[in-house]
C-alpha positions in Angstrom: 110.1 73.5 90.7 109.4 74.0 94.2 106.7 76.0 96.1 109.0 79.0 96.6 110.3 79.1 93.0 106.5 79.2 92.1 105.6 82.1 94.5 108.5 84.4 93.6 107.8 83.9 89.6 104.0 84.8 90.5 105.1 87.8 92.5 107.9 88.9 89.7 105.2 88.7 87.1 102.7 90.9 89.2 105.2 93.2 89.6 106.2 93.7 86.5 102.5 94.1 85.4 102.4 96.9 87.8 105.8 98.6 86.4 104.4 98.6 82.8 100.9 99.8 84.0 102.5 102.7 86.3 104.1 104.6 82.8 101.2 103.3 80.5 98.3 104.8 82.9 96.7 107.9 82.1 95.8 108.6 85.2 98.6 110.2 87.8 96.3 108.8 90.6 96.2 105.3 89.2 99.7 105.0 88.2 100.6 106.2 91.8 98.2 103.6 92.8 100.0 100.4 90.4 103.5 101.5 92.4 102.4 101.1 95.7 101.6 97.6 94.3 104.6 97.4 92.9 106.2 97.8 96.1 104.0 95.5 98.4 105.6 92.8 95.1 108.6 93.8 95.8 108.9 93.6 99.8 107.3 90.0 99.2 110.1 89.3 96.9 112.6 90.7 99.7 110.7 88.3 102.1 111.9 85.6 100.4 115.5 86.5 100.3 115.0 87.0 103.8 115.4 90.3 104.1 112.9 90.7 106.6 114.1 94.6 107.5 114.3 95.9 103.9 110.6 94.1 103.3 108.8 96.2 106.3 110.4 98.8 105.3 109.5 99.2 102.2 106.2 99.0 103.0 106.3 101.7 106.3 108.4 103.7 104.0 107.6 104.2 100.4 104.1 102.7 101.1 102.8 104.0 104.0 104.7 107.7 103.9 106.7 108.4 100.4 103.6 107.1 98.7 100.8 108.9 100.8 102.8 112.1 100.6 103.1 111.8 96.3 99.1 111.4 96.3 98.9 114.3 98.0 100.9 116.1 95.8 99.5 114.4 92.4 95.9 115.5 93.8 96.8 119.0 95.0 98.4 120.4 91.3 96.7 120.4 88.9 98.2 119.1 86.1 97.6 119.4 82.6 97.7 115.7 80.7 97.2 117.4 77.6 100.4 119.2 78.2 102.0 116.3 79.3 101.1 114.1 76.1 102.5 116.7 73.4 106.3 116.2 74.0 105.7 112.3 74.5 107.2 111.7 71.1 109.7 113.7 71.3 111.3 111.9 74.4 110.5 108.3 72.8 114.0 107.4 71.6 115.5 108.6 74.6 113.2 106.2 76.8 113.3 103.3 74.3 117.0 103.4 74.3 116.7 102.8 78.1 114.0 100.4 78.2 116.1 98.2 75.6 119.7 98.6 77.9 117.4 97.2 80.8 116.1 94.2 79.1 119.4 93.7 78.0 120.9 93.6 81.4 117.8 91.9 82.3 118.3 89.0 80.0 122.3 88.6 80.9 120.9 88.4 84.7 117.9 86.0 84.3 120.0 83.5 81.6 123.5 83.8 82.7 123.3 80.2 82.9 122.9 80.1 78.6 125.6 83.0 77.9 128.7 81.7 80.1 128.1 83.2 82.7 128.2 82.8 86.3 125.0 82.0 88.3 124.2 84.1 91.0 124.4 81.9 94.3 121.6 80.7 96.3 121.4 82.5 99.6 122.3 80.0 102.2 120.4 79.4 105.7 121.9 81.8 108.7 120.4 79.5 110.9 118.0 81.0 113.9 120.2 83.3 115.7 121.1 85.3 113.2 119.5 89.1 113.0 118.9 91.0 109.7 118.4 94.2 111.3 121.5 93.9 112.9 123.7 92.7 110.4 122.0 95.6 108.2 122.8 98.0 111.0 126.6 97.3 111.1 127.2 97.4 107.7 124.8 100.8 107.3 126.0 102.5 109.9 129.8 102.0 108.9 130.7 101.2 105.6 128.0 103.6 104.2 127.0 105.9 106.5 127.5 108.8 104.2 125.5 107.5 101.9 123.0 107.1 104.3 123.3 110.8 105.7 123.2 111.6 102.1 119.8 109.9 100.9 118.4 111.7 104.2 119.8 114.8 102.7 117.8 114.4 99.6 114.8 113.5 101.6 114.8 116.1 103.0 114.9 118.5 99.6 112.6 116.4 98.2 109.8 116.9 101.3 110.6 120.8 101.3 110.1 120.8 97.3 107.3 119.1 97.7 105.8 121.4 100.8 106.9 124.6 98.3 104.4 122.9 95.3 101.6 122.4 97.6 101.5 126.0 99.3 101.5 127.6 96.5 98.7 130.9 96.2 95.6 130.0 94.3 92.5 132.3 93.7 90.0 129.8 94.3 91.2 128.7 97.6 90.1 130.0 101.0 92.5 130.1 103.9 92.8 131.6 107.0 95.9 133.7 108.9 96.0 132.6 112.8 98.4 135.3 113.4 96.1 137.8 112.3 92.9 135.9 114.4 95.4 136.7 117.2 96.5 140.0 117.0 93.1 140.8 116.1 90.7 143.7 118.8 87.5 144.1 119.6 87.2 147.7 117.5 88.2 145.7 114.5 85.3 143.3 114.7 82.4 145.4 116.4 81.3 149.0 115.7 79.1 150.5 118.2 76.6 152.5 117.0 74.9 155.6 118.7 71.3 155.9 117.4 69.1 158.3 118.9 65.7 157.1 120.4 62.4 158.9 118.9 59.4 159.7 121.5 56.8 157.3 121.6 53.8 157.8 119.8 51.0 159.5 122.0 
């Protein structure tokens, strides 16, 4: 077992632990932070597969932008944890079925040699002049241009939905209306009162 395999199993163990904590953590903020840890370890595994552009994109886009937005939404929304936990047992059979299917698929992939399946080939060294970013861009903008545009539309809808959820009116929040501040006049802010003068006492 060489050093690269040891590093892979280390990052894989950390990612599995972080993924389990995402679904078992009681605090949604803690669950989001564990998801950030899972993204970091996934990017490290992609670095081992020589997919540098995908690893950097995962850190910059998901950790640096999407997860920050998700954390803001989680902290701004008033999530009733007791109400969410009430329907846990009703969704348990579906969740257990999906989890069992994922375990079976992972067992077939990782133990393919024991089930008579062809093992995945080891990625070859492309050489010094190979550009992972150039090859990915060529495939992305030729063969998968429509799924790429569809994913961008889905992200745009997600951004609009997040803004709509956080911009609802709350009674305990104070805000200013810039349009009213611009249209303000002197008579609305200052009132001149005429007070009769009183003679001085002799």
